[in-house]
N, C-alpha and C positions, 0 to 999 in steps of 0.2 A: 639693396646691394648687400652682398655677403651672405644672403640666405639661399640655401639650396633646398630643393625638394626632391624627394625620392618617391617613385610610384608605389602605391600601397601593395601592389603585387610583389614588389621586392622586399617587403617588410615582414612577411609572414610565411611560415612553412607549416605543413601538416604531415603527419605520419600516423600509422596505426599498426597495432600488433595485438594479438590475443594470447593470454597466458592462463593455464589452468592446471591444477594438481590436486589430488586427494590429500587431505591432512587428517591425522587421526591420533588417538591417545588410547593406550591400553594400560590399565592399572589393576594390580592384584593387591588386595588388602587383607591383613590378618590381625585379629584382635584376640590375643591370648587372655585378656582380662578387660574389665570395664575401664581400667586406667592406662592401658598400653595399646597402641596401634602401630603396626609396621606395614610398610607398603613398598612396592616396586612398580615403576612406570616406564613405559616406552612411548615416545611421541615422534611423529614424523611431521615436520613443518615445512612451510613454503613461503617465500616472499616473492611476489610477482616481479617480473621484469618490467621495464618501462623505458622512459625517455628522460633525459636531463631536463629539469624545469628551467635551467638557465641557458638553454640552447640558443645560440645566436648565429648558427650556421648549420649547413647540412652535415658537417663533420660531427658536431655535438649532438645532432638530432638522431644519430644512429641508435637503434634500440640496444639495451643491455638485457641479458638473459635472467631467468629466475634464479633465486638462491634457495638451496635446500638444506635442511638440518634434521639429523636424527639425534634424539636426546634419550639418555638413560638416567634414571633417578631412583635412589633408594632413600627411605626415610623412616624415622621413628618419632612418634608423638606420645607424650606421657601427661597424666593428669593425677596429681597426688595431693592428698591432704597433708598440710604441714602446720601443726599447731592450730591456731584459730584461722589460718588462711589456706590458700590453695596455690600449689606450684604447678604450672603447665610448661612443658618444653616441647620444642619441635626441632629436629635435627634432620638435615638432608645433605646428600652427596650427589653430584651430578657430573655427567660428561655429555658434551655436544660435539658431534662430528658434522661440520658444515662443508658444503662444496659449492663451487661457483659463487663465492662470496662477493657481494657487490661493494665496490670501492670507488670513491670519487678521486679523480686525479687530473692533473694538467697535462696537455699534450701540445706540441708545436706542429703546425701545418702552414707551409709557406710563410714562415717568420711570424705567424700569429699564434697567440696562446689561447687554447680552448679548454674549458672545464668539461670533462666527460665522466660518465659513470660506466664502468665495465666490470666484468667478472674476472677477478685477478687471483683468487687464492682458494686453497683448501686449508681449513684450520680446525683445531680442536680446542674447545673451551672446557675447562674442568674446574671443579671447586665444591664448595659446600657452604652451608649456613646453619646458624644456631640461634634460636630465640627462646628466651625464658621470661615468664611473667609470674610474679608473686603478688597475690591479691588477698585482701581482707575486706571486710564490709566498708571500711572508710579509706582504704589505701590500695594503690596498685603501683608496682614497679616493674618495668619491662627493660630487658637488655637484648641487644641483637648484634650478631657478628656475621659477616659474610666474606668469602674469599673467592676470587676468580682468577684463573691463569689462562692466558690465551697463547696458543702455540701455532705459528704458521707452518703448515706441513709442506705446502707447495705454493709457488707464486710470490707476489709482493705483499708486504704489509699494508 
């Protein structure tokens, strides 16, 4: 009494979809001396679309599209003798332009709440990072700083 059974055919869903995209990286590097390296890079990336792993209905099982990003980066690396030690630094500035950004959100259908993933935004990420290491034979000290700013250009956050 009080126990209900549900046929197995009502407990599972299946769906399939295929996603593909070329990804690539092009970097130009310049070494004016053995102690200094400068570079500039362009990258095109891709995150495959898919299905919500928490799908409990056909609503949540709808596929979401791939996400794309184009990234631009410039950087400078140095390697300098400093007394009995060595100072190495690495500085980089970047910008990423992303489209069809995948976001998880809740939606209501027939008074039920479902968690879905969909493509909601176009955004720009920009920032930089700096790393420095001072090393001697028996000692090493490293410091790191990074900053990222995210700006939603279209759609929802």
